[in-house]
Structure formats: structure tokens, C-alpha cells
N, C-alpha and C positions, 0 to 999 in steps of 0.2 A: 504494500500500500504506500503510495507516494504521499509525502507530507507537503502541505502548503508552505510557502516561503515563511510565513509568519509563525508556523507551528513546528517547523522542522527542528532537528536537534533533540537532545535528550532533556526532557522536562526536569528530571532528577538532577542532571548536571547543572542546569540553569539555577535551580533552587539552591544547590550547594554553592554556586558562585555568589548568589545573592547573600546567603548566610555568611560567607567569607567577607563580602563587602561590608555587611552590617557590623562585623567585628573589626573592621579597619584593615583586614588582611587582603589588600588589593592585589598583591603579587600572586597569592594562591588563586584568587578569582580570575586573574589574567591568564593563568595556565589553563583554566577551563574554557573561558570564552574565546580565546584566540584559536581554539581548535574547531569552533563551530562557524563555518563559512556560509551557512544557509539561514539561520534564525534571526529575524529582525529583533527579537527581544535580546538575543545574545549580542547583537551589534550595539544595542542601546546599553547593555551591561558593560560592554567593552568601552564605550564612551565614558561611562561612569568611572571605570577603572582609571582611565587617563585623567579624568576630572580630579579624582582623589590623589593622584600622584602629582598633580599640578601641571600636567601637559595639556594645556587648553587647545593647542593646535591639533593634536591628535584626537582629543575628545571631540572637537568640532567635526573632524572627518567622520568618526563613528556615528555621531548623532545624525549627520547628514545622510550617511549610508542607511541608517535606520528610519529615515524620513521624519526625524524629529528636530525641531529647532533647539539649539543650545540656549538656555535662558541667559539673559544679560548678566544676571547675578546668580549663577548656579550654586545651589546648596546640595551637596551630595546626599545628605539625609533625606531631603525632600524628593530627590530623584529616585532614590532607593525605595521609598514608600510607594511612589507611583509605579515603579517597575514591579515591585512585589504584587501589587493589585492587578497589574496587567498580566502577570505570569500565572495567576490562579486558574 
């Protein structure tokens, strides 16, 4: 069964990445999300990884790829809350 672009990848892996991000462990989350080249939610999570590490240029790239605008004053915690809701 083929997955849609927005739902591909492992849901469990995405949840693990979100858990790592919520703990501030962006390196561990990065290891997970960089392997998923199909999931829009993983692309968004990838953007949050780079937001947390302070790499706004790279964050902007992943947000754009996910079809999301990077907020003018991005707050990682707010982004994570929205991502977790979208990943349910």
C-alpha cells in the first residue's frame, strides 16, 4: 500500500523524534528525521531541529519544503505543540 506524501514514513519514528525535540535533544531527533525523505511532517520536524540549533537558514529551507511559513519570531515550543497535534 503506497503512502501519501503527507503520511509516509514511520509514525512511530516521527513520535520518537518529537519526544526527543521536546526534551531538547535535537541531535537525536535529527538522526531520525533526516532519514525520512517523503513525510511532510518529518520535513517540518527537520525544520524545527534546525530552529532549535539556531540554523535559521536551514530551518527556513525545511519549512518551505514542508509548505509551511517560518514564523517571524519562531518559538520552538510552540512549533512542537502544533507538530504534535498534526502528527496525531
